[in-house]
C-alpha positions in Angstrom: -0.4 -14.8 -27.4 0.2 -17.1 -24.5 -1.5 -15.9 -21.3 1.8 -15.9 -19.3 3.6 -13.9 -22.0 0.7 -11.5 -22.3 0.8 -10.9 -18.5 4.5 -10.2 -18.7 4.0 -7.7 -21.5 1.3 -5.9 -19.5 3.4 -5.9 -16.4 6.3 -4.3 -18.4 3.9 -1.8 -20.1 3.0 -0.4 -16.7 6.4 1.0 -16.4 7.1 1.7 -20.1 4.7 4.3 -21.7 6.0 3.5 -25.2 5.3 -0.2 -24.7 1.9 0.6 -23.3 1.1 2.8 -26.3 2.2 0.0 -28.7 0.2 -2.6 -26.9 -2.9 -0.5 -27.0 -2.4 0.4 -30.7 -1.6 -3.0 -32.0 -4.0 -5.1 -29.9 -6.4 -3.4 -27.5 -7.5 -0.6 -29.9 -8.5 -3.2 -32.5 -10.6 -5.2 -30.1 -12.2 -2.1 -28.6 -13.0 -0.7 -32.0 -14.6 -3.9 -33.2 -16.7 -4.0 -30.1 -17.6 -0.3 -30.5 -18.6 -0.9 -34.1 -20.9 -3.8 -33.1 -22.5 -1.7 -30.4 -22.9 1.2 -32.7 -24.7 -1.0 -35.2 -27.0 -2.4 -32.5 -27.7 1.1 -31.3 -28.5 2.2 -34.9 -30.8 -0.8 -35.2 -32.7 0.3 -32.1 -31.5 -2.6 -29.9 -29.6 -0.3 -27.5 -30.8 2.9 -25.8 -29.9 6.0 -27.8 -28.2 7.7 -24.8 -25.8 4.8 -24.1 -22.1 5.9 -24.1 -20.7 3.4 -26.5 -17.1 4.2 -25.8 -17.6 3.4 -22.2 -19.7 0.4 -23.0 -17.0 -1.1 -25.3 -14.4 -0.6 -22.6 -16.6 -2.3 -20.0 -17.3 -5.3 -22.1 -13.7 -5.7 -23.2 -12.3 -4.9 -19.8 -14.4 -7.5 -18.1 -13.1 -10.2 -20.4 -9.5 -9.1 -20.1 -9.8 -9.1 -16.3 -11.2 -12.6 -16.3 -8.7 -13.9 -18.7 -5.6 -12.3 -17.2 -6.2 -12.1 -13.5 -8.5 -15.0 -12.5 -8.5 -18.8 -13.0 -12.2 -18.6 -14.1 -12.8 -19.6 -17.7 -14.3 -17.4 -20.4 -17.0 -19.8 -21.4 -20.5 -19.6 -22.7 -21.9 -19.1 -19.2 -19.6 -16.2 -18.5 -20.3 -14.5 -21.8 -24.0 -15.0 -21.5 -24.0 -13.5 -18.0 -22.0 -10.5 -19.2 -24.3 -9.9 -22.1 -27.4 -10.4 -20.0 -26.1 -7.8 -17.5 -25.1 -5.4 -20.4 -28.5 -5.7 -22.1 -30.3 -5.1 -18.8 -28.4 -1.8 -18.5 -28.4 -0.7 -22.2 -31.0 -2.7 -24.1 -34.2 -1.3 -25.3 -37.1 -2.9 -23.4 -39.2 -5.2 -25.6 
């Protein structure tokens, strides 16, 4: 979806609970679930601390990228993703 069109849908969803639910169900929930699944596997493999709240962690990772894409002119490039993952692993990663 084009960034401008997506912004318009989000703006409309703020005032329309049914649209907000549809947007979440058809797009956001899928991205969050895939992120959660990857985090869960990493936790199972001993790469993330056992006490990490993966629901929250998935929201933080996804939310950071949504924010950058929707509300800033900054790119989502390799540097941005590496920085986000470095910060995430510093907080949730198992020390080597």
